[in-house]
MIDREN-267366 format. One record per residue: x, y, z of N, C-alpha, C, O, CB in turn; residue number from 1. Coordinates in nm, 4 decimals, always signed. Glycine has a CB too. Layout:
BEGIN
<r n_X="X" n_Y="Y" n_Z="Z" ca_X="X" ca_Y="Y" ca_Z="Z" c_X="X" c_Y="Y" c_Z="Z" o_X="X" o_Y="Y" o_Z="Z" cb_X="X" cb_Y="Y" cb_Z="Z" num="NUM"/>
...
// end
This chain:
BEGIN
<r n_X="+9.5523" n_Y="+8.8766" n_Z="+9.7997" ca_X="+9.4602" ca_Y="+8.9909" ca_Z="+9.8174" c_X="+9.3216" c_Y="+8.9339" c_Z="+9.8548" o_X="+9.2816" o_Y="+8.8283" o_Z="+9.8060" cb_X="+9.4520" cb_Y="+9.0809" cb_Z="+9.6845" num="1"/>
<r n_X="+9.2530" n_Y="+9.0031" n_Z="+9.9384" ca_X="+9.1255" ca_Y="+8.9609" ca_Z="+9.9840" c_X="+9.0150" c_Y="+8.9816" c_Z="+9.8836" o_X="+9.0009" o_Y="+9.0916" o_Z="+9.8302" cb_X="+9.0936" cb_Y="+9.0296" cb_Z="+10.1067" num="2"/>
<r n_X="+8.9380" n_Y="+8.8822" n_Z="+9.8568" ca_X="+8.8180" ca_Y="+8.8947" ca_Z="+9.7714" c_X="+8.6983" c_Y="+8.8381" c_Z="+9.8417" o_X="+8.6805" o_Y="+8.7167" o_Z="+9.8522" cb_X="+8.8375" cb_Y="+8.8236" cb_Z="+9.6365" num="3"/>
<r n_X="+8.6161" n_Y="+8.9292" n_Z="+9.8901" ca_X="+8.4998" ca_Y="+8.8833" ca_Z="+9.9644" c_X="+8.5328" c_Y="+8.8158" c_Z="+10.0927" o_X="+8.4464" o_Y="+8.7467" o_Z="+10.1467" cb_X="+8.4210" cb_Y="+8.7925" cb_Z="+9.8827" num="4"/>
<r n_X="+8.6588" n_Y="+8.8308" n_Z="+10.1498" ca_X="+8.6996" ca_Y="+8.7749" ca_Z="+10.2757" c_X="+8.7425" c_Y="+8.6252" c_Z="+10.2583" o_X="+8.7714" o_Y="+8.5576" o_Z="+10.3570" cb_X="+8.5840" cb_Y="+8.7886" cb_Z="+10.3782" num="5"/>
<r n_X="+8.7463" n_Y="+8.5747" n_Z="+10.1317" ca_X="+8.7862" ca_Y="+8.4347" ca_Z="+10.1093" c_X="+8.9238" c_Y="+8.4319" c_Z="+10.0417" o_X="+8.9525" o_Y="+8.5110" o_Z="+9.9518" cb_X="+8.6796" cb_Y="+8.3590" cb_Z="+10.0214" num="6"/>
<r n_X="+9.0096" n_Y="+8.3365" n_Z="+10.0886" ca_X="+9.1384" ca_Y="+8.3225" ca_Z="+10.0296" c_X="+9.1308" c_Y="+8.2785" c_Z="+9.8858" o_X="+9.0530" o_Y="+8.1896" o_Z="+9.8513" cb_X="+9.2191" cb_Y="+8.2278" cb_Z="+10.1075" num="7"/>
<r n_X="+9.2103" n_Y="+8.3394" n_Z="+9.8027" ca_X="+9.2081" ca_Y="+8.3082" ca_Z="+9.6569" c_X="+9.2723" c_Y="+8.1714" c_Z="+9.6255" o_X="+9.2432" o_Y="+8.1108" o_Z="+9.5223" cb_X="+9.2825" cb_Y="+8.4194" cb_Z="+9.5777" num="8"/>
<r n_X="+9.3583" n_Y="+8.1249" n_Z="+9.7142" ca_X="+9.4313" ca_Y="+8.0023" ca_Z="+9.6918" c_X="+9.3572" c_Y="+7.8799" c_Z="+9.7569" o_X="+9.3735" o_Y="+7.7669" o_Z="+9.7107" cb_X="+9.5753" cb_Y="+8.0169" cb_Z="+9.7487" num="9"/>
<r n_X="+9.2781" n_Y="+7.9030" n_Z="+9.8618" ca_X="+9.2010" ca_Y="+7.8025" ca_Z="+9.9294" c_X="+9.0627" c_Y="+7.8488" c_Z="+9.9616" o_X="+9.0419" o_Y="+7.9241" o_Z="+10.0568" cb_X="+9.2691" cb_Y="+7.7603" cb_Z="+10.0521" num="10"/>
<r n_X="+8.9653" n_Y="+7.8036" n_Z="+9.8811" ca_X="+8.8261" ca_Y="+7.8560" ca_Z="+9.9078" c_X="+8.7692" c_Y="+7.8217" c_Z="+10.0382" o_X="+8.6671" o_Y="+7.8791" o_Z="+10.0761" cb_X="+8.7326" cb_Y="+7.8074" cb_Z="+9.8073" num="11"/>
<r n_X="+8.8267" n_Y="+7.7330" n_Z="+10.1098" ca_X="+8.7760" ca_Y="+7.6940" ca_Z="+10.2445" c_X="+8.8281" c_Y="+7.7763" c_Z="+10.3599" o_X="+8.7882" o_Y="+7.7611" o_Z="+10.4754" cb_X="+8.8098" cb_Y="+7.5524" cb_Z="+10.2711" num="12"/>
<r n_X="+8.9223" n_Y="+7.8673" n_Z="+10.3217" ca_X="+8.9990" ca_Y="+7.9446" ca_Z="+10.4208" c_X="+8.9587" c_Y="+8.0902" c_Z="+10.4135" o_X="+8.9372" o_Y="+8.1444" o_Z="+10.3051" cb_X="+9.1517" cb_Y="+7.9299" cb_Z="+10.3977" num="13"/>
<r n_X="+8.9481" n_Y="+8.1547" n_Z="+10.5319" ca_X="+8.9201" ca_Y="+8.3007" ca_Z="+10.5309" c_X="+9.0557" c_Y="+8.3717" c_Z="+10.5064" o_X="+9.1600" o_Y="+8.3300" o_Z="+10.5568" cb_X="+8.8513" cb_Y="+8.3500" cb_Z="+10.6706" num="14"/>
<r n_X="+9.0495" n_Y="+8.4771" n_Z="+10.4295" ca_X="+9.1711" ca_Y="+8.5570" ca_Z="+10.3998" c_X="+9.2284" c_Y="+8.6147" c_Z="+10.5234" o_X="+9.1600" o_Y="+8.6883" o_Z="+10.5944" cb_X="+9.1418" cb_Y="+8.6687" cb_Z="+10.3019" num="15"/>
<r n_X="+9.3555" n_Y="+8.5835" n_Z="+10.5534" ca_X="+9.4231" ca_Y="+8.6387" ca_Z="+10.6727" c_X="+9.5371" c_Y="+8.7415" c_Z="+10.6266" o_X="+9.6266" o_Y="+8.7773" o_Z="+10.7033" cb_X="+9.4861" cb_Y="+8.5171" cb_Z="+10.7617" num="16"/>
<r n_X="+9.5260" n_Y="+8.7842" n_Z="+10.4983" ca_X="+9.6159" ca_Y="+8.8814" ca_Z="+10.4356" c_X="+9.7631" c_Y="+8.8340" c_Z="+10.4385" o_X="+9.8533" o_Y="+8.9165" o_Z="+10.4534" cb_X="+9.6030" cb_Y="+9.0176" cb_Z="+10.5066" num="17"/>
<r n_X="+9.7868" n_Y="+8.7103" n_Z="+10.4254" ca_X="+9.9283" ca_Y="+8.6582" ca_Z="+10.4225" c_X="+9.9957" c_Y="+8.6952" c_Z="+10.2921" o_X="+10.1180" o_Y="+8.6843" o_Z="+10.2832" cb_X="+9.9321" cb_Y="+8.5023" cb_Z="+10.4403" num="18"/>
<r n_X="+9.9239" n_Y="+8.7376" n_Z="+10.1923" ca_X="+9.9700" ca_Y="+8.7725" ca_Z="+10.0597" c_X="+10.0483" c_Y="+8.6672" c_Z="+9.9875" o_X="+10.1293" o_Y="+8.6993" o_Z="+9.9006" cb_X="+10.0499" cb_Y="+8.8904" cb_Z="+10.0677" num="19"/>
<r n_X="+10.0263" n_Y="+8.5407" n_Z="+10.0212" ca_X="+10.0881" ca_Y="+8.4359" ca_Z="+9.9478" c_X="+10.0379" c_Y="+8.4303" c_Z="+9.7988" o_X="+10.1076" o_Y="+8.3802" o_Z="+9.7106" cb_X="+10.0618" cb_Y="+8.3042" cb_Z="+10.0194" num="20"/>
<r n_X="+9.9179" n_Y="+8.4821" n_Z="+9.7757" ca_X="+9.8608" ca_Y="+8.4838" ca_Z="+9.6419" c_X="+9.9254" c_Y="+8.5866" c_Z="+9.5541" o_X="+9.8990" o_Y="+8.5883" o_Z="+9.4339" cb_X="+9.7141" cb_Y="+8.5088" cb_Z="+9.6482" num="21"/>
<r n_X="+10.0105" n_Y="+8.6742" n_Z="+9.6088" ca_X="+10.0775" ca_Y="+8.7758" ca_Z="+9.5278" c_X="+10.2063" c_Y="+8.7301" c_Z="+9.4682" o_X="+10.2662" o_Y="+8.8047" o_Z="+9.3908" cb_X="+10.1027" cb_Y="+8.8958" cb_Z="+9.6080" num="22"/>
<r n_X="+10.2538" n_Y="+8.6097" n_Z="+9.5001" ca_X="+10.3806" ca_Y="+8.5656" ca_Z="+9.4518" c_X="+10.3662" c_Y="+8.4795" c_Z="+9.3221" o_X="+10.2671" o_Y="+8.4100" o_Z="+9.2997" cb_X="+10.4514" cb_Y="+8.4873" cb_Z="+9.5619" num="23"/>
<r n_X="+10.4692" n_Y="+8.4898" n_Z="+9.2423" ca_X="+10.4722" ca_Y="+8.4177" ca_Z="+9.1128" c_X="+10.4749" c_Y="+8.2665" c_Z="+9.1266" o_X="+10.5461" o_Y="+8.2145" o_Z="+9.2125" cb_X="+10.5924" cb_Y="+8.4608" cb_Z="+9.0334" num="24"/>
<r n_X="+10.4004" n_Y="+8.1952" n_Z="+9.0457" ca_X="+10.3985" ca_Y="+8.0474" ca_Z="+9.0510" c_X="+10.5249" c_Y="+7.9874" c_Z="+8.9965" o_X="+10.5594" o_Y="+7.8767" o_Z="+9.0380" cb_X="+10.2803" cb_Y="+7.9926" cb_Z="+8.9739" num="25"/>
<r n_X="+10.5962" n_Y="+8.0504" n_Z="+8.9079" ca_X="+10.7123" ca_Y="+7.9951" ca_Z="+8.8503" c_X="+10.8353" c_Y="+8.0320" c_Z="+8.9289" o_X="+10.9288" o_Y="+7.9523" o_Z="+8.9349" cb_X="+10.7247" cb_Y="+8.0381" cb_Z="+8.7105" num="26"/>
<r n_X="+10.8402" n_Y="+8.1504" n_Z="+8.9903" ca_X="+10.9534" ca_Y="+8.2024" ca_Z="+9.0712" c_X="+10.8971" c_Y="+8.2409" c_Z="+9.2038" o_X="+10.8587" o_Y="+8.3564" o_Z="+9.2224" cb_X="+11.0260" cb_Y="+8.3250" cb_Z="+9.0030" num="27"/>
<r n_X="+10.8902" n_Y="+8.1468" n_Z="+9.3001" ca_X="+10.8310" ca_Y="+8.1718" ca_Z="+9.4305" c_X="+10.8868" c_Y="+8.2962" c_Z="+9.5118" o_X="+10.8196" o_Y="+8.3450" o_Z="+9.6027" cb_X="+10.8499" cb_Y="+8.0484" cb_Z="+9.5116" num="28"/>
<r n_X="+10.9976" n_Y="+8.3407" n_Z="+9.4808" ca_X="+11.0519" ca_Y="+8.4547" ca_Z="+9.5578" c_X="+11.0158" c_Y="+8.5895" c_Z="+9.4885" o_X="+11.0503" o_Y="+8.6942" o_Z="+9.5432" cb_X="+11.2089" cb_Y="+8.4409" cb_Z="+9.5723" num="29"/>
<r n_X="+10.9503" n_Y="+8.5915" n_Z="+9.3747" ca_X="+10.9116" ca_Y="+8.7073" ca_Z="+9.3029" c_X="+10.7718" c_Y="+8.7435" c_Z="+9.3188" o_X="+10.6861" o_Y="+8.6553" o_Z="+9.3121" cb_X="+10.9393" cb_Y="+8.6914" cb_Z="+9.1674" num="30"/>
<r n_X="+10.7399" n_Y="+8.8681" n_Z="+9.3398" ca_X="+10.5972" ca_Y="+8.9172" ca_Z="+9.3482" c_X="+10.5540" c_Y="+8.9222" c_Z="+9.2012" o_X="+10.6275" o_Y="+8.9673" o_Z="+9.1134" cb_X="+10.5819" cb_Y="+9.0665" cb_Z="+9.4242" num="31"/>
<r n_X="+10.4307" n_Y="+8.8738" n_Z="+9.1786" ca_X="+10.3730" ca_Y="+8.8721" ca_Z="+9.0484" c_X="+10.3664" c_Y="+9.0097" c_Z="+8.9865" o_X="+10.3197" o_Y="+9.1036" o_Z="+9.0509" cb_X="+10.2388" cb_Y="+8.8126" cb_Z="+9.0542" num="32"/>
<r n_X="+10.4121" n_Y="+9.0245" n_Z="+8.8622" ca_X="+10.4093" ca_Y="+9.1496" ca_Z="+8.7880" c_X="+10.3228" c_Y="+9.1373" c_Z="+8.6613" o_X="+10.3300" o_Y="+9.2198" o_Z="+8.5703" cb_X="+10.5523" cb_Y="+9.1920" cb_Z="+8.7509" num="33"/>
<r n_X="+10.2430" n_Y="+9.0341" n_Z="+8.6594" ca_X="+10.1563" ca_Y="+9.0018" ca_Z="+8.5440" c_X="+10.2236" c_Y="+8.9867" c_Z="+8.4182" o_X="+10.1757" o_Y="+9.0381" o_Z="+8.3171" cb_X="+10.0570" cb_Y="+9.1005" cb_Z="+8.5263" num="34"/>
<r n_X="+10.3395" n_Y="+8.9152" n_Z="+8.4149" ca_X="+10.4153" ca_Y="+8.8881" ca_Z="+8.2914" c_X="+10.3510" c_Y="+8.7799" c_Z="+8.2097" o_X="+10.3831" o_Y="+8.7655" o_Z="+8.0917" cb_X="+10.5580" cb_Y="+8.8488" cb_Z="+8.3232" num="35"/>
<r n_X="+10.2616" n_Y="+8.7031" n_Z="+8.2674" ca_X="+10.1876" ca_Y="+8.5950" ca_Z="+8.1996" c_X="+10.2613" c_Y="+8.4773" c_Z="+8.1522" o_X="+10.2074" o_Y="+8.3957" o_Z="+8.0773" cb_X="+10.1224" cb_Y="+8.6468" cb_Z="+8.0896" num="36"/>
<r n_X="+10.3867" n_Y="+8.4649" n_Z="+8.1942" ca_X="+10.4722" ca_Y="+8.3452" ca_Z="+8.1531" c_X="+10.4035" c_Y="+8.2150" c_Z="+8.2111" o_X="+10.4162" o_Y="+8.1081" o_Z="+8.1514" cb_X="+10.6295" cb_Y="+8.3600" cb_Z="+8.2112" num="37"/>
<r n_X="+10.3338" n_Y="+8.2246" n_Z="+8.3229" ca_X="+10.2772" ca_Y="+8.1115" ca_Z="+8.3790" c_X="+10.1520" c_Y="+8.0603" c_Z="+8.3044" o_X="+10.1095" o_Y="+7.9467" o_Z="+8.3255" cb_X="+10.2470" cb_Y="+8.1404" cb_Z="+8.5168" num="38"/>
<r n_X="+10.0937" n_Y="+8.1442" n_Z="+8.2179" ca_X="+9.9733" ca_Y="+8.1099" ca_Z="+8.1490" c_X="+9.9997" c_Y="+8.0247" c_Z="+8.0207" o_X="+9.9086" o_Y="+7.9582" o_Z="+7.9713" cb_X="+9.8993" cb_Y="+8.2370" cb_Z="+8.1142" num="39"/>
<r n_X="+10.1216" n_Y="+8.0273" n_Z="+7.9691" ca_X="+10.1581" ca_Y="+7.9597" ca_Z="+7.8449" c_X="+10.0731" c_Y="+8.0259" c_Z="+7.7378" o_X="+9.9653" o_Y="+8.0780" o_Z="+7.7666" cb_X="+10.1347" cb_Y="+7.8011" cb_Z="+7.8516" num="40"/>
<r n_X="+10.1198" n_Y="+8.0239" n_Z="+7.6187" ca_X="+10.0561" ca_Y="+8.0938" ca_Z="+7.5061" c_X="+9.9120" c_Y="+8.0419" c_Z="+7.4744" o_X="+9.8277" o_Y="+8.1176" o_Z="+7.4262" cb_X="+10.1448" cb_Y="+8.0786" cb_Z="+7.3813" num="41"/>
<r n_X="+9.8865" n_Y="+7.9127" n_Z="+7.5024" ca_X="+9.7570" ca_Y="+7.8534" ca_Z="+7.4624" c_X="+9.6482" c_Y="+7.8757" c_Z="+7.5627" o_X="+9.5323" o_Y="+7.8459" o_Z="+7.5342" cb_X="+9.7716" cb_Y="+7.7065" cb_Z="+7.4398" num="42"/>
<r n_X="+9.6807" n_Y="+7.9277" n_Z="+7.6811" ca_X="+9.5839" ca_Y="+7.9437" ca_Z="+7.7835" c_X="+9.4997" c_Y="+8.0680" c_Z="+7.7928" o_X="+9.4039" o_Y="+8.0731" o_Z="+7.8699" cb_X="+9.6478" cb_Y="+7.9306" cb_Z="+7.8989" num="43"/>
<r n_X="+9.5351" n_Y="+8.1705" n_Z="+7.7133" ca_X="+9.4574" ca_Y="+8.2896" ca_Z="+7.7104" c_X="+9.4310" c_Y="+8.3405" c_Z="+7.5660" o_X="+9.5037" o_Y="+8.3093" o_Z="+7.4717" cb_X="+9.5270" cb_Y="+8.3947" cb_Z="+7.7916" num="44"/>
<r n_X="+9.3262" n_Y="+8.4180" n_Z="+7.5554" ca_X="+9.2861" ca_Y="+8.4624" ca_Z="+7.4215" c_X="+9.2512" c_Y="+8.6104" c_Z="+7.4309" o_X="+9.2414" o_Y="+8.6638" o_Z="+7.5414" cb_X="+9.1643" cb_Y="+8.3782" cb_Z="+7.3659" num="45"/>
<r n_X="+9.2331" n_Y="+8.6752" n_Z="+7.3227" ca_X="+9.1967" ca_Y="+8.8205" ca_Z="+7.3132" c_X="+9.0936" c_Y="+8.8298" c_Z="+7.2041" o_X="+9.0948" o_Y="+8.7530" o_Z="+7.1079" cb_X="+9.3236" cb_Y="+8.9156" cb_Z="+7.2814" num="46"/>
<r n_X="+9.0032" n_Y="+8.9261" n_Z="+7.2207" ca_X="+8.9053" ca_Y="+8.9538" ca_Z="+7.1131" c_X="+8.9128" c_Y="+9.1013" c_Z="+7.0808" o_X="+8.9460" o_Y="+9.1830" o_Z="+7.1667" cb_X="+8.7584" cb_Y="+8.9128" cb_Z="+7.1547" num="47"/>
<r n_X="+8.8829" n_Y="+9.1340" n_Z="+6.9611" ca_X="+8.8751" ca_Y="+9.2752" ca_Z="+6.9197" c_X="+8.7268" c_Y="+9.3137" c_Z="+6.9027" o_X="+8.6483" o_Y="+9.2447" o_Z="+6.8376" cb_X="+8.9557" cb_Y="+9.2996" cb_Z="+6.7850" num="48"/>
<r n_X="+8.6940" n_Y="+9.4264" n_Z="+6.9642" ca_X="+8.5555" ca_Y="+9.4769" ca_Z="+6.9576" c_X="+8.5521" c_Y="+9.5677" c_Z="+6.8387" o_X="+8.6207" o_Y="+9.6699" o_Z="+6.8355" cb_X="+8.5103" cb_Y="+9.5524" cb_Z="+7.0905" num="49"/>
<r n_X="+8.4689" n_Y="+9.5296" n_Z="+6.7356" ca_X="+8.4580" ca_Y="+9.6045" ca_Z="+6.6129" c_X="+8.3471" c_Y="+9.7136" c_Z="+6.6232" o_X="+8.3566" o_Y="+9.8181" o_Z="+6.5587" cb_X="+8.4292" cb_Y="+9.5081" cb_Z="+6.4962" num="50"/>
<r n_X="+8.2440" n_Y="+9.6877" n_Z="+6.7039" ca_X="+8.1341" ca_Y="+9.7842" ca_Z="+6.7062" c_X="+8.0527" c_Y="+9.7578" c_Z="+6.8321" o_X="+8.0507" o_Y="+9.6470" o_Z="+6.8856" cb_X="+8.0445" cb_Y="+9.7737" cb_Z="+6.5767" num="51"/>
<r n_X="+7.9856" n_Y="+9.8635" n_Z="+6.8778" ca_X="+7.8940" ca_Y="+9.8517" ca_Z="+6.9915" c_X="+7.7509" c_Y="+9.8861" c_Z="+6.9432" o_X="+7.7249" o_Y="+9.9965" o_Z="+6.8953" cb_X="+7.9389" cb_Y="+9.9471" cb_Z="+7.1105" num="52"/>
<r n_X="+7.6622" n_Y="+9.7910" n_Z="+6.9570" ca_X="+7.5288" ca_Y="+9.8081" ca_Z="+6.9090" c_X="+7.4382" c_Y="+9.8564" c_Z="+7.0225" o_X="+7.4119" o_Y="+9.7832" o_Z="+7.1179" cb_X="+7.4772" cb_Y="+9.6781" cb_Z="+6.8489" num="53"/>
<r n_X="+7.3913" n_Y="+9.9805" n_Z="+7.0106" ca_X="+7.3053" ca_Y="+10.0436" ca_Z="+7.1108" c_X="+7.1574" c_Y="+10.0225" c_Z="+7.0910" o_X="+7.0794" o_Y="+10.0348" o_Z="+7.1854" cb_X="+7.3313" cb_Y="+10.1871" cb_Z="+7.1136" num="54"/>
<r n_X="+7.1179" n_Y="+9.9909" n_Z="+6.9693" ca_X="+6.9769" ca_Y="+9.9658" ca_Z="+6.9378" c_X="+6.9339" c_Y="+9.8278" c_Z="+6.9703" o_X="+6.9825" o_Y="+9.7335" o_Z="+6.9079" cb_X="+6.9502" cb_Y="+9.9915" cb_Z="+6.7953" num="55"/>
<r n_X="+6.8462" n_Y="+9.8096" n_Z="+7.0635" ca_X="+6.8023" ca_Y="+9.6728" ca_Z="+7.1068" c_X="+6.7484" c_Y="+9.5889" c_Z="+6.9955" o_X="+6.7649" o_Y="+9.4670" o_Z="+6.9984" cb_X="+6.6966" cb_Y="+9.6827" cb_Z="+7.2130" num="56"/>
<r n_X="+6.6833" n_Y="+9.6490" n_Z="+6.8952" ca_X="+6.6291" ca_Y="+9.5762" ca_Z="+6.7851" c_X="+6.7431" c_Y="+9.5096" c_Z="+6.6979" o_X="+6.7390" o_Y="+9.3926" o_Z="+6.6600" cb_X="+6.5425" cb_Y="+9.6714" cb_Z="+6.7003" num="57"/>
<r n_X="+6.8403" n_Y="+9.5943" n_Z="+6.6722" ca_X="+6.9589" ca_Y="+9.5506" ca_Z="+6.5955" c_X="+7.0380" c_Y="+9.4412" c_Z="+6.6740" o_X="+7.0915" o_Y="+9.3480" o_Z="+6.6141" cb_X="+7.0525" cb_Y="+9.6745" cb_Z="+6.5648" num="58"/>
<r n_X="+7.0435" n_Y="+9.4542" n_Z="+6.8010" ca_X="+7.1165" ca_Y="+9.3627" ca_Z="+6.8878" c_X="+7.0522" c_Y="+9.2256" c_Z="+6.8870" o_X="+7.1209" o_Y="+9.1264" o_Z="+6.9111" cb_X="+7.1228" cb_Y="+9.4171" cb_Z="+7.0303" num="59"/>
<r n_X="+6.9239" n_Y="+9.2162" n_Z="+6.8603" ca_X="+6.8489" ca_Y="+9.0856" ca_Z="+6.8601" c_X="+6.9066" c_Y="+8.9940" c_Z="+6.7508" o_X="+6.9025" o_Y="+8.8719" o_Z="+6.7663" cb_X="+6.6919" cb_Y="+9.1088" cb_Z="+6.8350" num="60"/>
<r n_X="+6.9610" n_Y="+9.0501" n_Z="+6.6392" ca_X="+7.0172" ca_Y="+8.9689" ca_Z="+6.5340" c_X="+7.1314" c_Y="+8.8875" c_Z="+6.5799" o_X="+7.1561" o_Y="+8.7778" o_Z="+6.5297" cb_X="+7.0591" cb_Y="+9.0519" cb_Z="+6.4220" num="61"/>
<r n_X="+7.2042" n_Y="+8.9421" n_Z="+6.6789" ca_X="+7.3267" ca_Y="+8.8776" ca_Z="+6.7240" c_X="+7.3026" c_Y="+8.8005" c_Z="+6.8468" o_X="+7.3948" o_Y="+8.7388" o_Z="+6.9001" cb_X="+7.4352" cb_Y="+8.9768" cb_Z="+6.7474" num="62"/>
// end
C-alpha cells in the first residue's frame, strides 16, 4: 500500500502499487489478515487507559 508515494518494503523505491507489502511474511502466498503470528508474543505490548486528564494544570503532574 502506498504511503506518501514511498514503498513500505524499500525506502529507496517509489511505490508502484505491486502490493508485495500486503502478503504475509510467514506464508508468502497468503494476504496479510493481521493475525500477528509474525510478531511473536514478545514484540508487541498493550496499555490500558485509565483516565483522560483535560485540565492542563493537573496534567503537569504527569
